[in-house]
Residue, then its C-alpha position, 0 to 999 in steps of 0.5 A: m929912464e930913457s931920453i925924452r927924445e924917445l917920448y917926443k917924436i915927429g911923425r905922421g898920424p893918425s896913431s903912434s902905435h898903429t902907424m909910426g910903430p909899424e912903419k919903424a918895424c917895416d924899416y927894421v926888417i928891410q934893413k935886416y933882410h933886404g927881402d923882395s916880398y913880405i907877409v904882415k900878420l896884425y894881431g890885437s888892437l893892430s888888427l881890430t882897428g888897423k883899417g881905421h888907423l891906416t896901419d895897412q896903408v903904411i905897411l903897404e907903402k913901406l914893403p914891396n909885394c906885401q900881403v897884410i893879414f888882419s888876424s883874429d888870433d888873440q894868443i899874443e903877448h902884447p895887444n899891439t903885436m905884428d909878425i913880419i915874414v920875409y921872402k927873397n926870390n920866393e925863398h923864406l929869409g926869416n920872420e920877426r915878431i915886433y910889438s908896437v908898445g906906444g909912442g912910436k916905439i917898437i920892441v923886437k921879440g928876442e932882442e934888447p929894446l931898440e934905441k935903448s938909452n936909459i940916461y936918467p938915474h932916477k925912475f920915480f918923481f919923489e927921487i927926482k924931487q929930492y934930487c932937485e931940492e938937494n941940488n937947487l934945480t928946477l925940473y927942466e934943469y934936471v933934464y938938461r943935466f942928464e940929457d946930451d948937449k943937443i937936447k935944447e936944439y932938439l926941443f926947439l925942433i919939437w916946438k917948431t913942429m908943434k907950431n906948424s901943426i897948429k898953423n896948418g890945422l887952423k887953415a884947413e877945411g873940409f872933411l877928414p878921411g874915412d866913413l865917419k865924415v867928420e868935418r874939420n872944426a879948428k878953423s871955424l872955431f878959431d874964426q868965431w869971435s864976438d865982442t859980447e863974449t866973456e874972457p873965459d868963453q874966448e879962452l875956451k874957444e882959443i885953447c880948443s881951436y889949437a888942440y883941434a888943429v893938431s888933432e885934426e892934422n893927426a887924424n888926416g895923416g899929417v905930421v905931428v909930435t907924440a906928446p906922449t902919443c899921436g892920439a894925444s898930440g893936441v893937448v900939450p901944444g894947444v896949452l903952450f900955444y895959448l899961453i905963449k900968445k897970452y903971456k908973451y913967453t919966449d920960445e926958450q921958456i917954452v922949450d924949458a916947459l917942454a923939458t918939464a912936461g917930458i920928464i912927467g911923460n917919461l915917468v908914466k911911460h917908464n912906470a906904467s904905459i902911454s899905450g891906449a891898447e895897453a891901458g886905455c885912453q887914460a894912458e894917452v890923453g890922461t898923460a898928455c893932460s898931466m904933461a900940459a898941467a906940469c908945463s903950465s905950472q912951471l910957466l906960471g912960476h910955480k915950484i916943484n910941489k905945485i908942479e907935481y900936484a898939477a900933474e897928479i890932479a890932471l891924471e887922477h881925473h882921467l883914471g878909467l878913461t876908455c879907448d873906444p874909437i868909432l870905426g877905429f878912426v882916431q876922430i871920435p871921441c879922440i879929437e874932442r877929447n884932446a880939447v877937453a884935456a887941454l882945458r883941464a890941464l890949465n884948470a889943474s895947474k890953477l887948482s894946484n896953486f890954491l890947494v897944494g898944502s892939502r894934497k894927499i896923493s903923490f904923482d907916483m901913486v896916481v901913475e901906479t893907480m893908472y897902470q893898475t886901472g889899465k890892467d883891470l880894464s876890459v879889452n873892449y875898452k883898449e883901442t879895439s872898438l869892441g865896446g863903448l861908443a864904438v859899439l853903440y854907434n854901430k848899432k844905431h848906424 
């Protein structure tokens, strides 16, 4: 498996696959060819929802004298495919086919994956668990054993960025960009307070306001952390920000929790997919929920079996979750979905503490199931806006 640096990336929204990936692809061809004009052809999900995801805007900002073509050709190897054709002085220099495979990562056809950094000797949770038990390690200690000596410093930066996304999102008001006219709700949700509310109601509003804050920042093209993607970026920070306020954890403890969440996300990324275009929203928000449940369990002092169970519960109950963004924007149902997943992550963590002795399903099994479910999903429900809410909304408006 790769370093968790490849899972946690800092960039602007609204989509790691549709903005961060294409931006990186543009940087790649600029460095390789030094052209002066370009044609970019987008295919699959990049074509169908690229407008709503601001894909064309990112490309036009990066590449001078560029024409972006939204292609209807569906004979492609990966649902997030783009061709970049490079010219200089009106002469063809070359072209590249590039796949945006999720989490801001790209693969260039015919080349080894960029930024390849397979540093972990294990690729399944049962192997990691066995290794940790044999060596008396926690999951975050396992991460630190195989990452470089600067990983903690990097995770502190990740946590700082997450906190800034929340703080910025809680201050912002007004409407998000696009035709949906979605109003930002994080600030109003956080500001609502009543002495008559029960503690569960207060907890719900607080957690949701943090998740909304990050998701709205992402939808507005702000800076967020992929955890594991931009579209699911509100879940993990929403849970961690709530827990650090309630239980007064230190930033050091939060960084350890991010390491634990990172190995969970890495396992899904390595053995299945974190791309909504490839496996639906179960791969994005489902994985984020699993990561948040795992780090919550660790912070609450649970052992590795309970952490695994929490992560398994969280992902299992997102199985089959479709990706059907209305008008292609990462707004409906994406923002609300992040808040619901943050709440579910905490509940999964609590439930695993009570019932760990009765579990029958391993984390590895549910990851494999999620990937197979994603393969079985119709393309209409994989970030194409060709089915579900996206279609019904268009019919009624």
